[in-house]
C-alpha positions in Angstrom: 57.6 -16.0 29.1 59.6 -19.1 30.0 58.0 -23.0 29.3 56.6 -22.9 32.8 54.6 -20.4 32.2 53.4 -21.0 29.4 52.5 -24.8 30.0 50.4 -23.4 32.8 48.1 -20.9 31.3 48.0 -24.0 28.5 46.3 -25.7 31.9 44.0 -22.8 32.5 42.4 -22.5 28.8 41.6 -26.1 28.8 40.1 -25.4 32.5 37.7 -22.7 31.1 36.3 -24.6 27.8 33.6 -26.5 29.8 32.3 -23.6 31.5 31.7 -21.9 29.0 30.0 -24.7 27.6 27.7 -25.1 30.1 26.7 -22.0 30.5 25.6 -22.3 26.9 23.7 -25.0 27.4 21.5 -23.4 30.4 21.1 -20.4 28.0 19.4 -22.3 25.4 17.4 -24.7 28.2 16.2 -21.3 29.8 14.3 -20.0 26.9 13.2 -23.8 24.8 10.9 -23.7 28.2 10.1 -19.5 28.2 9.2 -20.1 24.2 5.0 -21.2 23.6 5.0 -25.3 22.3 3.3 -26.1 19.3 1.6 -29.4 21.3 0.0 -26.9 23.9 -2.2 -25.4 20.8 -5.8 -25.3 21.8 -9.0 -26.3 20.7 -9.8 -24.6 17.3 -12.4 -23.6 15.0 -12.0 -24.8 11.5 -15.4 -24.3 10.0 -18.8 -23.7 10.4 -21.7 -23.6 8.1 -23.7 -21.5 7.9 -20.7 -19.7 7.5 -19.3 -16.7 9.8 -20.3 -13.6 8.5 -22.7 -15.0 5.6 -25.8 -13.7 4.4 -28.3 -16.1 3.5 -31.3 -16.3 1.3 -32.8 -19.6 2.7 -33.4 -20.2 6.5 -31.1 -23.2 7.2 -32.2 -26.3 9.2 -29.5 -26.3 11.1 -25.7 -25.4 11.8 -22.8 -27.6 12.5 -19.1 -26.9 13.7 -15.9 -28.9 13.0 -13.1 -28.3 15.4 -9.7 -29.5 15.2 -10.3 -31.9 18.3 -12.4 -34.4 19.3 -15.7 -32.9 21.7 -16.7 -34.7 24.9 -20.6 -34.9 23.6 -22.4 -34.4 27.4 -20.3 -31.2 27.5 -21.5 -29.3 25.3 -24.1 -25.6 25.2 -25.3 -23.8 22.6 -27.1 -20.5 22.5 -28.7 -18.9 19.1 -29.3 -14.6 19.9 -31.1 -12.4 17.8 -31.1 -9.1 16.8 -33.4 -7.4 19.4 -31.7 -9.4 22.0 -33.4 -12.0 22.9 -32.3 -16.2 22.8 -34.3 -18.5 21.0 -35.1 -21.5 22.7 -33.1 -24.8 21.1 -33.4 -28.2 21.2 -30.3 -30.3 22.2 -27.2 -30.6 19.9 -25.7 -33.2 19.1 -21.5 -33.5 18.8 -19.6 -36.2 17.3 -15.7 -37.0 17.0 -14.7 -33.2 15.9 -18.3 -32.7 14.6 -20.8 -29.9 16.9 -24.7 -30.5 15.4 -27.2 -28.3 16.3 -31.1 -28.0 14.6 -32.6 -24.8 14.6 -36.1 -23.5 14.6 -37.3 -21.6 12.1 -35.9 -18.2 11.6 -37.3 -14.5 10.6 -35.3 -12.0 8.4 -32.6 -10.5 10.9 -29.2 -10.8 12.1 -28.3 -14.2 14.9 -25.2 -15.1 16.4 -24.4 -18.5 17.3 -22.4 -19.1 20.8 -21.3 -22.2 21.8 -19.1 -23.7 24.6 -17.8 -27.3 24.5 -14.8 -29.2 26.8 -12.5 -31.1 24.3 -10.8 -34.2 24.7 -8.1 -32.8 26.2 -10.2 -31.6 28.9 -9.9 -27.8 27.8 -13.7 -25.4 27.5 -13.7 -23.8 24.7 -16.1 -21.1 23.8 -17.1 -19.5 20.4 -19.3 -17.8 18.4 -20.3 -17.1 14.9 -22.3 -14.9 12.7 -25.1 -15.0 10.5 -27.9 -13.2 8.4 -31.0 -14.6 6.2 -32.0 -12.3 4.0 -35.1 -14.2 2.2 -37.2 -12.5 0.1 -40.8 -12.1 0.9 -43.7 -13.7 -1.0 -45.1 -11.5 -3.4 -48.5 -10.2 -1.6 -50.1 -8.4 -4.5 -54.3 -9.1 -4.6 -54.4 -10.4 -8.6 -57.0 -8.7 -10.2 -60.3 -10.7 -11.0 -60.9 -11.1 -15.3 -63.2 -8.6 -16.6 -66.5 -9.9 -18.0 -65.9 -10.6 -21.9 -67.9 -9.2 -25.1 -71.1 -11.7 -26.2 -69.9 -12.7 -29.4 -71.6 -11.5 -32.7 -73.8 -14.2 -33.5 -74.9 -14.7 -30.6 -79.0 -14.6 -30.1 -81.2 -11.6 -28.1 -82.3 -12.9 -24.7 -85.7 -14.6 -25.1 -87.4 -11.9 -23.7 -86.0 -9.3 -26.5 -89.3 -9.3 -29.7 -87.8 -10.0 -32.6 -87.4 -8.1 -35.3 -88.2 -10.3 -38.2 -91.2 -11.8 -36.2 -92.8 -8.0 -36.6 -91.9 -8.2 -40.1 -93.7 -10.7 -41.2 -96.4 -9.4 -39.2 -96.5 -6.3 -41.2 -96.8 -8.1 -44.7 -99.3 -10.3 -43.9 -101.5 -7.6 -42.6 -100.8 -5.8 -45.8 -101.3 -9.0 -48.0 -104.6 -9.2 -46.1 -105.6 -5.4 -46.6 -104.8 -5.6 -50.2 -107.0 -8.6 -51.1 -110.1 -7.5 -49.0 -109.5 -4.4 -51.2 -109.9 -5.8 -54.5 -113.0 -8.6 -53.4 -114.4 -4.6 -52.8 -113.7 -3.2 -56.2 -114.9 -6.5 -57.9 -118.2 -6.7 -55.8 -118.5 -2.7 -56.9 -117.7 -3.3 -60.4 -120.0 -6.0 -60.6 -123.1 -3.9 -59.6 -122.4 -0.4 -61.3 -122.4 -3.9 -64.7 -125.8 -4.6 -63.0 -127.8 -1.5 -61.8 -126.4 -0.7 -65.8 -128.5 -3.7 -67.1 -131.3 -2.8 -65.7 -131.6 0.6 -66.9 
C-alpha cells in the first residue's frame, strides 16, 4: 500500500468517529426516556393509626393517615365498612398538610375497612384502604350473689315474746317457800292443840 492509499484510509477512519459517537448518544437518550423517573412517583401512604391489619383492645375515637404529599382538603372522601359489608355514617374528615384525620363513631367488636380517596396538591387522585379489627374485652355480666343472713350472736337476748326460764324458776321457788311456811304454821297449830287438849284431861 502506497503513501497515498494510507492517507485516504486515515481520513475515512476519522470521518467515521463522529457518526459512532452520535449513535451512542442517541441510544443513551432513548434509554433515559423509556426508563421511569423517580420524580414521577405518586402520593403514597406513609403511616396510619390504626395501623393496617392491627387488632385493637379499645375502640379508637379517630383514625388518621399520613401521606407523602400535601392533601387538597376540599377533595377528600372516606368510608368505613364493617364485617357485614355495610357502610357506617361518618362525620366530615379534616385534612391538614400531609395528614388526613377521620373521627369515628361508636364501634362494636369486629373487622373494619377504612377506605380513602384524596387528591394530592399536584392534582393526582390517590385511593387506598386500611383494615383493623376491634377485639375489646366484654363487660362482666355474672350476677353478684346475695349475702346470707348472719347467725345471731351467742349472747344476744331472746325476743321479747319468748318465755324467760329464769322468771319461771323464781316463781316456782316462791311457791315452794310459801307452801313450806303454811305447812310449818299448820304443824305448830296442831301441836298447840294437842297440848291444850292434854291439859284439859
